[in-house]
MIPATOR-366505 format. One record per residue (C-alpha): chain; x, y, z; residue number from 1. Coordinates in Angstrom, 1 decimal. Example, Ala and Ser with C-alpha at 12.3 -4.5 7.8 and 13.67 -1.06 7.14 Angstrom:
2
['A' [12.3 -4.5 7.8] 1]
['A' [13.7 -1.1 7.1] 2]
***
This chain:
42
['A' [18.5 -34.9 -49.9] 1]
['A' [16.8 -38.0 -48.7] 2]
['A' [12.9 -38.3 -48.2] 3]
['A' [11.6 -40.1 -45.4] 4]
['A' [9.4 -43.1 -45.6] 5]
['A' [6.5 -41.5 -43.9] 6]
['A' [5.5 -37.5 -43.6] 7]
['A' [6.1 -36.3 -40.3] 8]
['A' [2.9 -34.0 -39.2] 9]
['A' [3.5 -31.0 -37.2] 10]
['A' [0.1 -30.3 -37.2] 11]
['A' [-3.2 -32.3 -37.5] 12]
['A' [-6.1 -30.5 -36.5] 13]
['A' [-8.4 -33.1 -33.9] 14]
['A' [-11.9 -33.9 -35.4] 15]
['A' [-14.2 -35.9 -33.8] 16]
['A' [-15.7 -38.9 -34.9] 17]
['A' [-17.7 -38.5 -37.8] 18]
['A' [-20.5 -40.3 -36.5] 19]
['A' [-20.7 -38.4 -33.0] 20]
['A' [-20.4 -34.7 -35.4] 21]
['A' [-23.3 -35.6 -37.2] 22]
['A' [-25.5 -36.0 -34.2] 23]
['A' [-24.6 -33.2 -33.0] 24]
['A' [-26.1 -31.3 -36.4] 25]
['A' [-29.2 -33.6 -36.7] 26]
['A' [-29.9 -32.3 -33.9] 27]
['A' [-29.4 -28.4 -34.8] 28]
['A' [-31.4 -29.2 -38.1] 29]
['A' [-33.8 -30.7 -36.3] 30]
['A' [-34.3 -27.9 -34.1] 31]
['A' [-33.9 -25.1 -36.3] 32]
['A' [-32.0 -22.8 -33.3] 33]
['A' [-28.4 -21.7 -33.4] 34]
['A' [-26.9 -20.2 -31.2] 35]
['A' [-23.4 -18.6 -29.7] 36]
['A' [-23.6 -19.1 -26.5] 37]
['A' [-20.8 -21.0 -25.7] 38]
['A' [-19.6 -24.8 -25.9] 39]
['A' [-22.2 -26.9 -26.5] 40]
['A' [-22.2 -30.7 -24.0] 41]
['A' [-22.9 -33.3 -25.7] 42]
***
């Protein structure tokens, strides 16, 4: 059986840009406040 040159990705998680994610975490750490009240809008 011949292999593909590149892998065929069936599923791949969506990850936001790392810098955008870091800004959100920095705000959580600064406020020391966690919640489970749904989505956070940046």
